[in-house]
PyMOL Python script that loads the backbone (N, CA, C, O; Angstrom):
from pymol import cmd

cmd.read_pdbstr("""\
ATOM      1  N   UNK A   1     -22.786 -28.760   9.514  1.00  0.00           N
ATOM      2  CA  UNK A   1     -22.630 -28.074   8.243  1.00  0.00           C
ATOM      3  C   UNK A   1     -23.736 -28.481   7.277  1.00  0.00           C
ATOM      4  O   UNK A   1     -24.172 -29.632   7.267  1.00  0.00           O
ATOM      5  N   UNK A   2     -24.177 -27.544   6.482  1.00  0.00           N
ATOM      6  CA  UNK A   2     -25.163 -27.786   5.429  1.00  0.00           C
ATOM      7  C   UNK A   2     -24.472 -27.509   4.101  1.00  0.00           C
ATOM      8  O   UNK A   2     -23.928 -26.424   3.896  1.00  0.00           O
ATOM      9  N   UNK A   3     -24.492 -28.485   3.199  1.00  0.00           N
ATOM     10  CA  UNK A   3     -23.802 -28.349   1.921  1.00  0.00           C
ATOM     11  C   UNK A   3     -24.789 -28.482   0.775  1.00  0.00           C
ATOM     12  O   UNK A   3     -25.581 -29.422   0.721  1.00  0.00           O
ATOM     13  N   UNK A   4     -24.725 -27.527  -0.135  1.00  0.00           N
ATOM     14  CA  UNK A   4     -25.519 -27.541  -1.367  1.00  0.00           C
ATOM     15  C   UNK A   4     -24.565 -27.799  -2.524  1.00  0.00           C
ATOM     16  O   UNK A   4     -23.517 -27.161  -2.615  1.00  0.00           O
ATOM     17  N   UNK A   5     -24.913 -28.721  -3.403  1.00  0.00           N
ATOM     18  CA  UNK A   5     -24.186 -28.941  -4.648  1.00  0.00           C
ATOM     19  C   UNK A   5     -25.051 -28.343  -5.749  1.00  0.00           C
ATOM     20  O   UNK A   5     -26.139 -28.838  -6.044  1.00  0.00           O
ATOM     21  N   UNK A   6     -24.554 -27.283  -6.343  1.00  0.00           N
ATOM     22  CA  UNK A   6     -25.362 -26.461  -7.244  1.00  0.00           C
ATOM     23  C   UNK A   6     -24.948 -26.708  -8.690  1.00  0.00           C
ATOM     24  O   UNK A   6     -23.801 -26.466  -9.064  1.00  0.00           O
ATOM     25  N   UNK A   7     -25.883 -27.190  -9.494  1.00  0.00           N
ATOM     26  CA  UNK A   7     -25.594 -27.473 -10.902  1.00  0.00           C
ATOM     27  C   UNK A   7     -26.008 -26.339 -11.820  1.00  0.00           C
ATOM     28  O   UNK A   7     -25.511 -26.239 -12.942  1.00  0.00           O
ATOM     29  N   UNK A   8     -26.912 -25.483 -11.363  1.00  0.00           N
ATOM     30  CA  UNK A   8     -27.338 -24.313 -12.136  1.00  0.00           C
ATOM     31  C   UNK A   8     -27.276 -23.108 -11.193  1.00  0.00           C
ATOM     32  O   UNK A   8     -28.154 -22.919 -10.351  1.00  0.00           O
ATOM     33  N   UNK A   9     -26.247 -22.314 -11.344  1.00  0.00           N
ATOM     34  CA  UNK A   9     -26.041 -21.186 -10.438  1.00  0.00           C
ATOM     35  C   UNK A   9     -27.012 -20.049 -10.759  1.00  0.00           C
ATOM     36  O   UNK A   9     -27.297 -19.771 -11.924  1.00  0.00           O
ATOM     37  N   UNK A  10     -27.512 -19.398  -9.711  1.00  0.00           N
ATOM     38  CA  UNK A  10     -28.441 -18.281  -9.849  1.00  0.00           C
ATOM     39  C   UNK A  10     -28.040 -17.181  -8.874  1.00  0.00           C
ATOM     40  O   UNK A  10     -27.516 -17.461  -7.797  1.00  0.00           O
ATOM     41  N   UNK A  11     -28.288 -15.927  -9.254  1.00  0.00           N
ATOM     42  CA  UNK A  11     -28.122 -14.827  -8.302  1.00  0.00           C
ATOM     43  C   UNK A  11     -28.981 -15.155  -7.081  1.00  0.00           C
ATOM     44  O   UNK A  11     -30.143 -15.541  -7.213  1.00  0.00           O
ATOM     45  N   UNK A  12     -28.400 -14.997  -5.899  1.00  0.00           N
ATOM     46  CA  UNK A  12     -29.013 -15.525  -4.681  1.00  0.00           C
ATOM     47  C   UNK A  12     -29.279 -14.431  -3.659  1.00  0.00           C
ATOM     48  O   UNK A  12     -28.411 -13.606  -3.376  1.00  0.00           O
ATOM     49  N   UNK A  13     -30.489 -14.434  -3.109  1.00  0.00           N
ATOM     50  CA  UNK A  13     -30.822 -13.538  -2.010  1.00  0.00           C
ATOM     51  C   UNK A  13     -30.257 -14.079  -0.712  1.00  0.00           C
ATOM     52  O   UNK A  13     -29.513 -13.393  -0.011  1.00  0.00           O
ATOM     53  N   UNK A  14     -30.621 -15.330  -0.395  1.00  0.00           N
ATOM     54  CA  UNK A  14     -30.137 -15.942   0.842  1.00  0.00           C
ATOM     55  C   UNK A  14     -30.430 -17.432   0.857  1.00  0.00           C
ATOM     56  O   UNK A  14     -31.120 -17.966  -0.011  1.00  0.00           O
ATOM     57  N   UNK A  15     -29.887 -18.078   1.864  1.00  0.00           N
ATOM     58  CA  UNK A  15     -30.206 -19.451   2.220  1.00  0.00           C
ATOM     59  C   UNK A  15     -30.788 -19.388   3.630  1.00  0.00           C
ATOM     60  O   UNK A  15     -30.214 -18.750   4.512  1.00  0.00           O
ATOM     61  N   UNK A  16     -31.934 -20.053   3.845  1.00  0.00           N
ATOM     62  CA  UNK A  16     -32.575 -20.058   5.161  1.00  0.00           C
ATOM     63  C   UNK A  16     -32.863 -21.496   5.570  1.00  0.00           C
ATOM     64  O   UNK A  16     -33.185 -22.346   4.740  1.00  0.00           O
ATOM     65  N   UNK A  17     -32.740 -21.746   6.864  1.00  0.00           N
ATOM     66  CA  UNK A  17     -32.936 -23.090   7.393  1.00  0.00           C
ATOM     67  C   UNK A  17     -33.974 -23.059   8.512  1.00  0.00           C
ATOM     68  O   UNK A  17     -33.840 -22.316   9.485  1.00  0.00           O
ATOM     69  N   UNK A  18     -35.011 -23.885   8.353  1.00  0.00           N
ATOM     70  CA  UNK A  18     -36.110 -23.991   9.310  1.00  0.00           C
ATOM     71  C   UNK A  18     -36.117 -25.401   9.896  1.00  0.00           C
ATOM     72  O   UNK A  18     -35.576 -26.332   9.300  1.00  0.00           O
ATOM     73  N   UNK A  19     -36.729 -25.548  11.060  1.00  0.00           N
ATOM     74  CA  UNK A  19     -36.871 -26.867  11.671  1.00  0.00           C
ATOM     75  C   UNK A  19     -38.306 -27.019  12.175  1.00  0.00           C
ATOM     76  O   UNK A  19     -38.981 -26.038  12.485  1.00  0.00           O
ATOM     77  N   UNK A  20     -38.746 -28.257  12.247  1.00  0.00           N
ATOM     78  CA  UNK A  20     -40.095 -28.515  12.722  1.00  0.00           C
ATOM     79  C   UNK A  20     -40.245 -28.141  14.195  1.00  0.00           C
ATOM     80  O   UNK A  20     -39.296 -28.187  14.978  1.00  0.00           O
ATOM     81  N   UNK A  21     -41.475 -27.771  14.536  1.00  0.00           N
ATOM     82  CA  UNK A  21     -41.813 -27.427  15.920  1.00  0.00           C
ATOM     83  C   UNK A  21     -41.810 -28.689  16.775  1.00  0.00           C
ATOM     84  O   UNK A  21     -42.001 -29.796  16.274  1.00  0.00           O
ATOM     85  N   UNK A  22     -41.590 -28.504  18.066  1.00  0.00           N
ATOM     86  CA  UNK A  22     -41.753 -29.612  18.997  1.00  0.00           C
ATOM     87  C   UNK A  22     -43.198 -30.083  18.927  1.00  0.00           C
ATOM     88  O   UNK A  22     -44.118 -29.268  18.876  1.00  0.00           O
ATOM     89  N   UNK A  23     -43.397 -31.395  18.926  1.00  0.00           N
ATOM     90  CA  UNK A  23     -44.744 -31.944  18.899  1.00  0.00           C
ATOM     91  C   UNK A  23     -45.334 -32.153  17.511  1.00  0.00           C
ATOM     92  O   UNK A  23     -46.474 -32.605  17.407  1.00  0.00           O
ATOM     93  N   UNK A  24     -44.605 -31.841  16.436  1.00  0.00           N
ATOM     94  CA  UNK A  24     -45.143 -32.078  15.086  1.00  0.00           C
ATOM     95  C   UNK A  24     -45.345 -33.576  14.892  1.00  0.00           C
ATOM     96  O   UNK A  24     -44.697 -34.387  15.553  1.00  0.00           O
ATOM     97  N   UNK A  25     -46.232 -33.933  13.996  1.00  0.00           N
ATOM     98  CA  UNK A  25     -46.573 -35.336  13.768  1.00  0.00           C
ATOM     99  C   UNK A  25     -45.962 -35.808  12.453  1.00  0.00           C
ATOM    100  O   UNK A  25     -46.460 -35.459  11.383  1.00  0.00           O
ATOM    101  N   UNK A  26     -44.880 -36.606  12.519  1.00  0.00           N
ATOM    102  CA  UNK A  26     -44.216 -37.047  11.284  1.00  0.00           C
ATOM    103  C   UNK A  26     -45.041 -38.044  10.467  1.00  0.00           C
ATOM    104  O   UNK A  26     -44.648 -38.388   9.353  1.00  0.00           O
ATOM    105  N   UNK A  27     -46.168 -38.512  10.990  1.00  0.00           N
ATOM    106  CA  UNK A  27     -47.008 -39.433  10.225  1.00  0.00           C
ATOM    107  C   UNK A  27     -47.992 -38.693   9.322  1.00  0.00           C
ATOM    108  O   UNK A  27     -48.678 -39.312   8.510  1.00  0.00           O
ATOM    109  N   UNK A  28     -48.060 -37.366   9.464  1.00  0.00           N
ATOM    110  CA  UNK A  28     -48.963 -36.555   8.644  1.00  0.00           C
ATOM    111  C   UNK A  28     -48.153 -35.756   7.624  1.00  0.00           C
ATOM    112  O   UNK A  28     -46.963 -35.519   7.832  1.00  0.00           O
ATOM    113  N   UNK A  29     -48.789 -35.338   6.519  1.00  0.00           N
ATOM    114  CA  UNK A  29     -48.081 -34.493   5.547  1.00  0.00           C
ATOM    115  C   UNK A  29     -47.571 -33.210   6.210  1.00  0.00           C
ATOM    116  O   UNK A  29     -48.264 -32.599   7.023  1.00  0.00           O
ATOM    117  N   UNK A  30     -46.362 -32.819   5.851  1.00  0.00           N
ATOM    118  CA  UNK A  30     -45.751 -31.608   6.398  1.00  0.00           C
ATOM    119  C   UNK A  30     -46.453 -30.374   5.850  1.00  0.00           C
ATOM    120  O   UNK A  30     -46.737 -30.285   4.655  1.00  0.00           O
ATOM    121  N   UNK A  31     -46.732 -29.417   6.744  1.00  0.00           N
ATOM    122  CA  UNK A  31     -47.286 -28.133   6.330  1.00  0.00           C
ATOM    123  C   UNK A  31     -46.389 -27.024   6.870  1.00  0.00           C
ATOM    124  O   UNK A  31     -45.541 -27.263   7.729  1.00  0.00           O
ATOM    125  N   UNK A  32     -46.583 -25.814   6.362  1.00  0.00           N
ATOM    126  CA  UNK A  32     -45.800 -24.673   6.843  1.00  0.00           C
ATOM    127  C   UNK A  32     -46.029 -24.444   8.329  1.00  0.00           C
ATOM    128  O   UNK A  32     -45.127 -23.994   9.035  1.00  0.00           O
ATOM    129  N   UNK A  33     -47.212 -24.745   8.801  1.00  0.00           N
ATOM    130  CA  UNK A  33     -47.539 -24.571  10.214  1.00  0.00           C
ATOM    131  C   UNK A  33     -46.744 -25.522  11.114  1.00  0.00           C
ATOM    132  O   UNK A  33     -46.645 -25.287  12.318  1.00  0.00           O
ATOM    133  N   UNK A  34     -46.178 -26.594  10.546  1.00  0.00           N
ATOM    134  CA  UNK A  34     -45.379 -27.538  11.328  1.00  0.00           C
ATOM    135  C   UNK A  34     -43.968 -27.020  11.602  1.00  0.00           C
ATOM    136  O   UNK A  34     -43.255 -27.583  12.433  1.00  0.00           O
ATOM    137  N   UNK A  35     -43.557 -25.949  10.909  1.00  0.00           N
ATOM    138  CA  UNK A  35     -42.204 -25.423  11.047  1.00  0.00           C
ATOM    139  C   UNK A  35     -42.165 -24.237  12.004  1.00  0.00           C
ATOM    140  O   UNK A  35     -43.114 -23.458  12.090  1.00  0.00           O
ATOM    141  N   UNK A  36     -41.041 -24.115  12.726  1.00  0.00           N
ATOM    142  CA  UNK A  36     -40.843 -22.901  13.513  1.00  0.00           C
ATOM    143  C   UNK A  36     -40.954 -21.706  12.571  1.00  0.00           C
ATOM    144  O   UNK A  36     -40.457 -21.775  11.446  1.00  0.00           O
ATOM    145  N   UNK A  37     -41.594 -20.606  12.996  1.00  0.00           N
ATOM    146  CA  UNK A  37     -41.827 -19.487  12.072  1.00  0.00           C
ATOM    147  C   UNK A  37     -40.557 -18.763  11.628  1.00  0.00           C
ATOM    148  O   UNK A  37     -40.519 -18.207  10.531  1.00  0.00           O
ATOM    149  N   UNK A  38     -39.537 -18.762  12.450  1.00  0.00           N
ATOM    150  CA  UNK A  38     -38.287 -18.071  12.105  1.00  0.00           C
ATOM    151  C   UNK A  38     -37.209 -19.093  11.770  1.00  0.00           C
ATOM    152  O   UNK A  38     -37.120 -20.129  12.430  1.00  0.00           O
ATOM    153  N   UNK A  39     -36.391 -18.824  10.760  1.00  0.00           N
ATOM    154  CA  UNK A  39     -35.285 -19.734  10.477  1.00  0.00           C
ATOM    155  C   UNK A  39     -34.282 -19.730  11.634  1.00  0.00           C
ATOM    156  O   UNK A  39     -34.085 -18.707  12.290  1.00  0.00           O
ATOM    157  N   UNK A  40     -33.657 -20.876  11.876  1.00  0.00           N
ATOM    158  CA  UNK A  40     -32.622 -20.922  12.900  1.00  0.00           C
ATOM    159  C   UNK A  40     -31.270 -20.502  12.338  1.00  0.00           C
ATOM    160  O   UNK A  40     -30.323 -20.265  13.089  1.00  0.00           O
ATOM    161  N   UNK A  41     -31.186 -20.411  11.007  1.00  0.00           N
ATOM    162  CA  UNK A  41     -29.961 -19.947  10.350  1.00  0.00           C
ATOM    163  C   UNK A  41     -30.354 -19.248   9.051  1.00  0.00           C
ATOM    164  O   UNK A  41     -31.117 -19.796   8.255  1.00  0.00           O
ATOM    165  N   UNK A  42     -29.837 -18.046   8.838  1.00  0.00           N
ATOM    166  CA  UNK A  42     -30.002 -17.321   7.582  1.00  0.00           C
ATOM    167  C   UNK A  42     -28.622 -16.897   7.111  1.00  0.00           C
ATOM    168  O   UNK A  42     -27.844 -16.321   7.872  1.00  0.00           O
ATOM    169  N   UNK A  43     -28.323 -17.186   5.843  1.00  0.00           N
ATOM    170  CA  UNK A  43     -27.044 -16.805   5.253  1.00  0.00           C
ATOM    171  C   UNK A  43     -27.336 -15.845   4.104  1.00  0.00           C
ATOM    172  O   UNK A  43     -27.739 -16.287   3.028  1.00  0.00           O
ATOM    173  N   UNK A  44     -27.141 -14.524   4.307  1.00  0.00           N
ATOM    174  CA  UNK A  44     -27.395 -13.558   3.239  1.00  0.00           C
ATOM    175  C   UNK A  44     -26.371 -13.704   2.114  1.00  0.00           C
ATOM    176  O   UNK A  44     -25.201 -13.999   2.356  1.00  0.00           O
ATOM    177  N   UNK A  45     -26.834 -13.493   0.883  1.00  0.00           N
ATOM    178  CA  UNK A  45     -25.928 -13.609  -0.267  1.00  0.00           C
ATOM    179  C   UNK A  45     -25.893 -12.345  -1.111  1.00  0.00           C
ATOM    180  O   UNK A  45     -25.033 -12.221  -1.983  1.00  0.00           O
ATOM    181  N   UNK A  46     -26.801 -11.405  -0.881  1.00  0.00           N
ATOM    182  CA  UNK A  46     -26.740 -10.111  -1.537  1.00  0.00           C
ATOM    183  C   UNK A  46     -26.767 -10.124  -3.059  1.00  0.00           C
ATOM    184  O   UNK A  46     -26.202  -9.230  -3.688  1.00  0.00           O
ATOM    185  N   UNK A  47     -27.408 -11.111  -3.659  1.00  0.00           N
ATOM    186  CA  UNK A  47     -27.512 -11.167  -5.118  1.00  0.00           C
ATOM    187  C   UNK A  47     -26.325 -11.791  -5.822  1.00  0.00           C
ATOM    188  O   UNK A  47     -26.322 -11.881  -7.050  1.00  0.00           O
ATOM    189  N   UNK A  48     -25.314 -12.225  -5.079  1.00  0.00           N
ATOM    190  CA  UNK A  48     -24.133 -12.854  -5.701  1.00  0.00           C
ATOM    191  C   UNK A  48     -24.463 -14.252  -6.218  1.00  0.00           C
ATOM    192  O   UNK A  48     -25.444 -14.866  -5.799  1.00  0.00           O
ATOM    193  N   UNK A  49     -23.635 -14.742  -7.128  1.00  0.00           N
ATOM    194  CA  UNK A  49     -23.744 -16.111  -7.617  1.00  0.00           C
ATOM    195  C   UNK A  49     -22.983 -17.033  -6.670  1.00  0.00           C
ATOM    196  O   UNK A  49     -21.829 -16.755  -6.345  1.00  0.00           O
ATOM    197  N   UNK A  50     -23.599 -18.119  -6.223  1.00  0.00           N
ATOM    198  CA  UNK A  50     -22.862 -19.077  -5.402  1.00  0.00           C
ATOM    199  C   UNK A  50     -21.929 -19.909  -6.274  1.00  0.00           C
ATOM    200  O   UNK A  50     -22.088 -19.959  -7.493  1.00  0.00           O
ATOM    201  N   UNK A  51     -20.973 -20.548  -5.655  1.00  0.00           N
ATOM    202  CA  UNK A  51     -20.118 -21.492  -6.367  1.00  0.00           C
ATOM    203  C   UNK A  51     -20.868 -22.789  -6.620  1.00  0.00           C
ATOM    204  O   UNK A  51     -22.063 -22.885  -6.340  1.00  0.00           O
ATOM    205  N   UNK A  52     -20.179 -23.777  -7.142  1.00  0.00           N
ATOM    206  CA  UNK A  52     -20.833 -25.054  -7.430  1.00  0.00           C
ATOM    207  C   UNK A  52     -21.085 -25.863  -6.160  1.00  0.00           C
ATOM    208  O   UNK A  52     -21.918 -26.770  -6.155  1.00  0.00           O
ATOM    209  N   UNK A  53     -20.374 -25.541  -5.093  1.00  0.00           N
ATOM    210  CA  UNK A  53     -20.617 -26.129  -3.777  1.00  0.00           C
ATOM    211  C   UNK A  53     -20.625 -25.010  -2.756  1.00  0.00           C
ATOM    212  O   UNK A  53     -19.717 -24.180  -2.725  1.00  0.00           O
ATOM    213  N   UNK A  54     -21.652 -24.990  -1.922  1.00  0.00           N
ATOM    214  CA  UNK A  54     -21.777 -23.974  -0.877  1.00  0.00           C
ATOM    215  C   UNK A  54     -21.994 -24.705   0.441  1.00  0.00           C
ATOM    216  O   UNK A  54     -22.849 -25.586   0.532  1.00  0.00           O
ATOM    217  N   UNK A  55     -21.223 -24.343   1.460  1.00  0.00           N
ATOM    218  CA  UNK A  55     -21.375 -24.954   2.776  1.00  0.00           C
ATOM    219  C   UNK A  55     -21.619 -23.871   3.812  1.00  0.00           C
ATOM    220  O   UNK A  55     -20.929 -22.852   3.842  1.00  0.00           O
ATOM    221  N   UNK A  56     -22.612 -24.107   4.661  1.00  0.00           N
ATOM    222  CA  UNK A  56     -22.942 -23.178   5.741  1.00  0.00           C
ATOM    223  C   UNK A  56     -22.807 -23.906   7.062  1.00  0.00           C
ATOM    224  O   UNK A  56     -23.297 -25.026   7.210  1.00  0.00           O
ATOM    225  N   UNK A  57     -22.149 -23.282   8.019  1.00  0.00           N
ATOM    226  CA  UNK A  57     -22.042 -23.827   9.367  1.00  0.00           C
ATOM    227  C   UNK A  57     -23.089 -23.151  10.238  1.00  0.00           C
ATOM    228  O   UNK A  57     -23.273 -21.936  10.171  1.00  0.00           O
ATOM    229  N   UNK A  58     -23.761 -23.928  11.039  1.00  0.00           N
ATOM    230  CA  UNK A  58     -24.774 -23.358  11.915  1.00  0.00           C
ATOM    231  C   UNK A  58     -24.952 -24.203  13.150  1.00  0.00           C
ATOM    232  O   UNK A  58     -24.534 -25.359  13.199  1.00  0.00           O
ATOM    233  N   UNK A  59     -25.576 -23.614  14.144  1.00  0.00           N
ATOM    234  CA  UNK A  59     -25.876 -24.301  15.392  1.00  0.00           C
ATOM    235  C   UNK A  59     -27.345 -24.702  15.376  1.00  0.00           C
ATOM    236  O   UNK A  59     -28.225 -23.869  15.157  1.00  0.00           O
ATOM    237  N   UNK A  60     -27.597 -25.970  15.606  1.00  0.00           N
ATOM    238  CA  UNK A  60     -28.978 -26.445  15.628  1.00  0.00           C
ATOM    239  C   UNK A  60     -29.668 -26.030  16.915  1.00  0.00           C
ATOM    240  O   UNK A  60     -29.031 -25.954  17.966  1.00  0.00           O
ATOM    241  N   UNK A  61     -30.968 -25.760  16.841  1.00  0.00           N
ATOM    242  CA  UNK A  61     -31.712 -25.438  18.064  1.00  0.00           C
ATOM    243  C   UNK A  61     -31.767 -26.657  18.987  1.00  0.00           C
ATOM    244  O   UNK A  61     -31.538 -27.786  18.553  1.00  0.00           O
ATOM    245  N   UNK A  62     -32.069 -26.420  20.247  1.00  0.00           N
ATOM    246  CA  UNK A  62     -32.238 -27.507  21.214  1.00  0.00           C
ATOM    247  C   UNK A  62     -33.550 -28.231  20.907  1.00  0.00           C
ATOM    248  O   UNK A  62     -34.628 -27.648  21.021  1.00  0.00           O
ATOM    249  N   UNK A  63     -33.454 -29.477  20.526  1.00  0.00           N
ATOM    250  CA  UNK A  63     -34.623 -30.293  20.205  1.00  0.00           C
ATOM    251  C   UNK A  63     -34.387 -31.694  20.740  1.00  0.00           C
ATOM    252  O   UNK A  63     -33.277 -32.029  21.153  1.00  0.00           O
ATOM    253  N   UNK A  64     -35.425 -32.504  20.733  1.00  0.00           N
ATOM    254  CA  UNK A  64     -35.318 -33.904  21.100  1.00  0.00           C
ATOM    255  C   UNK A  64     -36.158 -34.724  20.139  1.00  0.00           C
ATOM    256  O   UNK A  64     -37.210 -34.276  19.684  1.00  0.00           O
ATOM    257  N   UNK A  65     -35.692 -35.928  19.831  1.00  0.00           N
ATOM    258  CA  UNK A  65     -36.455 -36.824  18.971  1.00  0.00           C
ATOM    259  C   UNK A  65     -36.272 -36.538  17.491  1.00  0.00           C
ATOM    260  O   UNK A  65     -35.253 -36.000  17.057  1.00  0.00           O
ATOM    261  N   UNK A  66     -37.291 -36.916  16.731  1.00  0.00           N
ATOM    262  CA  UNK A  66     -37.261 -36.814  15.271  1.00  0.00           C
ATOM    263  C   UNK A  66     -37.759 -35.441  14.817  1.00  0.00           C
ATOM    264  O   UNK A  66     -38.770 -34.938  15.307  1.00  0.00           O
ATOM    265  N   UNK A  67     -37.027 -34.847  13.869  1.00  0.00           N
ATOM    266  CA  UNK A  67     -37.406 -33.553  13.298  1.00  0.00           C
ATOM    267  C   UNK A  67     -37.041 -33.523  11.821  1.00  0.00           C
ATOM    268  O   UNK A  67     -36.379 -34.423  11.305  1.00  0.00           O
ATOM    269  N   UNK A  68     -37.489 -32.473  11.159  1.00  0.00           N
ATOM    270  CA  UNK A  68     -37.161 -32.246   9.752  1.00  0.00           C
ATOM    271  C   UNK A  68     -36.579 -30.849   9.625  1.00  0.00           C
ATOM    272  O   UNK A  68     -37.101 -29.891  10.196  1.00  0.00           O
ATOM    273  N   UNK A  69     -35.487 -30.740   8.866  1.00  0.00           N
ATOM    274  CA  UNK A  69     -34.893 -29.440   8.552  1.00  0.00           C
ATOM    275  C   UNK A  69     -35.221 -29.124   7.102  1.00  0.00           C
ATOM    276  O   UNK A  69     -35.015 -29.950   6.213  1.00  0.00           O
ATOM    277  N   UNK A  70     -35.734 -27.920   6.870  1.00  0.00           N
ATOM    278  CA  UNK A  70     -36.039 -27.445   5.523  1.00  0.00           C
ATOM    279  C   UNK A  70     -35.049 -26.350   5.173  1.00  0.00           C
ATOM    280  O   UNK A  70     -34.993 -25.321   5.848  1.00  0.00           O
ATOM    281  N   UNK A  71     -34.263 -26.564   4.118  1.00  0.00           N
ATOM    282  CA  UNK A  71     -33.360 -25.546   3.597  1.00  0.00           C
ATOM    283  C   UNK A  71     -34.011 -24.865   2.414  1.00  0.00           C
ATOM    284  O   UNK A  71     -34.553 -25.532   1.532  1.00  0.00           O
ATOM    285  N   UNK A  72     -33.963 -23.536   2.386  1.00  0.00           N
ATOM    286  CA  UNK A  72     -34.572 -22.755   1.305  1.00  0.00           C
ATOM    287  C   UNK A  72     -33.496 -21.871   0.685  1.00  0.00           C
ATOM    288  O   UNK A  72     -32.895 -21.041   1.368  1.00  0.00           O
ATOM    289  N   UNK A  73     -33.256 -22.050  -0.606  1.00  0.00           N
ATOM    290  CA  UNK A  73     -32.308 -21.237  -1.374  1.00  0.00           C
ATOM    291  C   UNK A  73     -33.157 -20.264  -2.187  1.00  0.00           C
ATOM    292  O   UNK A  73     -33.819 -20.671  -3.141  1.00  0.00           O
ATOM    293  N   UNK A  74     -33.144 -18.986  -1.819  1.00  0.00           N
ATOM    294  CA  UNK A  74     -33.988 -17.976  -2.453  1.00  0.00           C
ATOM    295  C   UNK A  74     -33.221 -17.290  -3.582  1.00  0.00           C
ATOM    296  O   UNK A  74     -32.118 -16.781  -3.381  1.00  0.00           O
ATOM    297  N   UNK A  75     -33.819 -17.286  -4.764  1.00  0.00           N
ATOM    298  CA  UNK A  75     -33.198 -16.696  -5.949  1.00  0.00           C
ATOM    299  C   UNK A  75     -33.494 -15.199  -5.979  1.00  0.00           C
ATOM    300  O   UNK A  75     -34.608 -14.772  -5.677  1.00  0.00           O
ATOM    301  N   UNK A  76     -32.486 -14.406  -6.344  1.00  0.00           N
ATOM    302  CA  UNK A  76     -32.586 -12.941  -6.252  1.00  0.00           C
ATOM    303  C   UNK A  76     -33.366 -12.300  -7.393  1.00  0.00           C
ATOM    304  O   UNK A  76     -34.073 -11.318  -7.167  1.00  0.00           O
ATOM    305  N   UNK A  77     -33.261 -12.823  -8.606  1.00  0.00           N
ATOM    306  CA  UNK A  77     -33.814 -12.108  -9.751  1.00  0.00           C
ATOM    307  C   UNK A  77     -35.104 -12.710 -10.299  1.00  0.00           C
ATOM    308  O   UNK A  77     -35.554 -12.332 -11.381  1.00  0.00           O
ATOM    309  N   UNK A  78     -35.703 -13.645  -9.560  1.00  0.00           N
ATOM    310  CA  UNK A  78     -37.021 -14.198  -9.903  1.00  0.00           C
ATOM    311  C   UNK A  78     -37.771 -14.429  -8.594  1.00  0.00           C
ATOM    312  O   UNK A  78     -37.223 -14.189  -7.518  1.00  0.00           O
ATOM    313  N   UNK A  79     -38.987 -14.881  -8.673  1.00  0.00           N
ATOM    314  CA  UNK A  79     -39.739 -15.223  -7.478  1.00  0.00           C
ATOM    315  C   UNK A  79     -39.536 -16.663  -7.051  1.00  0.00           C
ATOM    316  O   UNK A  79     -40.318 -17.188  -6.258  1.00  0.00           O
ATOM    317  N   UNK A  80     -38.497 -17.313  -7.565  1.00  0.00           N
ATOM    318  CA  UNK A  80     -38.294 -18.737  -7.330  1.00  0.00           C
ATOM    319  C   UNK A  80     -37.401 -19.023  -6.123  1.00  0.00           C
ATOM    320  O   UNK A  80     -36.658 -18.166  -5.646  1.00  0.00           O
ATOM    321  N   UNK A  81     -37.508 -20.252  -5.659  1.00  0.00           N
ATOM    322  CA  UNK A  81     -36.643 -20.759  -4.600  1.00  0.00           C
ATOM    323  C   UNK A  81     -36.482 -22.256  -4.822  1.00  0.00           C
ATOM    324  O   UNK A  81     -37.296 -22.892  -5.492  1.00  0.00           O
ATOM    325  N   UNK A  82     -35.419 -22.804  -4.248  1.00  0.00           N
ATOM    326  CA  UNK A  82     -35.183 -24.240  -4.261  1.00  0.00           C
ATOM    327  C   UNK A  82     -35.237 -24.726  -2.820  1.00  0.00           C
ATOM    328  O   UNK A  82     -34.892 -23.996  -1.890  1.00  0.00           O
ATOM    329  N   UNK A  83     -35.676 -25.975  -2.650  1.00  0.00           N
ATOM    330  CA  UNK A  83     -35.893 -26.513  -1.307  1.00  0.00           C
ATOM    331  C   UNK A  83     -35.182 -27.839  -1.137  1.00  0.00           C
ATOM    332  O   UNK A  83     -35.083 -28.627  -2.078  1.00  0.00           O
ATOM    333  N   UNK A  84     -34.683 -28.085   0.078  1.00  0.00           N
ATOM    334  CA  UNK A  84     -34.080 -29.370   0.421  1.00  0.00           C
ATOM    335  C   UNK A  84     -34.519 -29.725   1.840  1.00  0.00           C
ATOM    336  O   UNK A  84     -34.486 -28.888   2.742  1.00  0.00           O
ATOM    337  N   UNK A  85     -34.928 -30.978   2.019  1.00  0.00           N
ATOM    338  CA  UNK A  85     -35.366 -31.441   3.338  1.00  0.00           C
ATOM    339  C   UNK A  85     -34.420 -32.518   3.853  1.00  0.00           C
ATOM    340  O   UNK A  85     -33.891 -33.320   3.085  1.00  0.00           O
ATOM    341  N   UNK A  86     -34.221 -32.520   5.153  1.00  0.00           N
ATOM    342  CA  UNK A  86     -33.399 -33.542   5.805  1.00  0.00           C
ATOM    343  C   UNK A  86     -34.119 -34.027   7.043  1.00  0.00           C
ATOM    344  O   UNK A  86     -34.572 -33.232   7.866  1.00  0.00           O
ATOM    345  N   UNK A  87     -34.221 -35.349   7.169  1.00  0.00           N
ATOM    346  CA  UNK A  87     -34.729 -35.946   8.392  1.00  0.00           C
ATOM    347  C   UNK A  87     -33.571 -36.013   9.379  1.00  0.00           C
ATOM    348  O   UNK A  87     -32.471 -36.436   9.025  1.00  0.00           O
ATOM    349  N   UNK A  88     -33.819 -35.596  10.618  1.00  0.00           N
ATOM    350  CA  UNK A  88     -32.780 -35.627  11.635  1.00  0.00           C
ATOM    351  C   UNK A  88     -33.350 -36.232  12.921  1.00  0.00           C
ATOM    352  O   UNK A  88     -34.554 -36.187  13.171  1.00  0.00           O
ATOM    353  N   UNK A  89     -32.464 -36.790  13.715  1.00  0.00           N
ATOM    354  CA  UNK A  89     -32.849 -37.348  15.007  1.00  0.00           C
ATOM    355  C   UNK A  89     -31.883 -36.787  16.051  1.00  0.00           C
ATOM    356  O   UNK A  89     -30.669 -36.946  15.927  1.00  0.00           O
ATOM    357  N   UNK A  90     -32.422 -36.136  17.071  1.00  0.00           N
ATOM    358  CA  UNK A  90     -31.616 -35.549  18.141  1.00  0.00           C
ATOM    359  C   UNK A  90     -31.484 -36.548  19.271  1.00  0.00           C
ATOM    360  O   UNK A  90     -30.841 -36.258  20.279  1.00  0.00           O
TER     361      UNK A  90
END
""", "prot")
cmd.dss("prot")
cmd.show_as("cartoon", "prot")
cmd.util.cbc("prot")
cmd.orient("prot")
């Protein structure tokens, strides 16, 4: 499960979750090229306001070793987004 605690609610397009590619180097700065191009989980929100806590259940891709998950909360009525990263070990 992925849980967001939201202190400032915004109309939301979606929440998307990406994971690093196999073979990425965690000793170097993370770049967009280090992430799988497609999210492994997308939760559409259709412009609705989320509650103060939002939880999404998803299945992680098959990976091994150390990876990073990037969560992206896309705002519907501006060009903004919020980001959250999690270090994970499979």
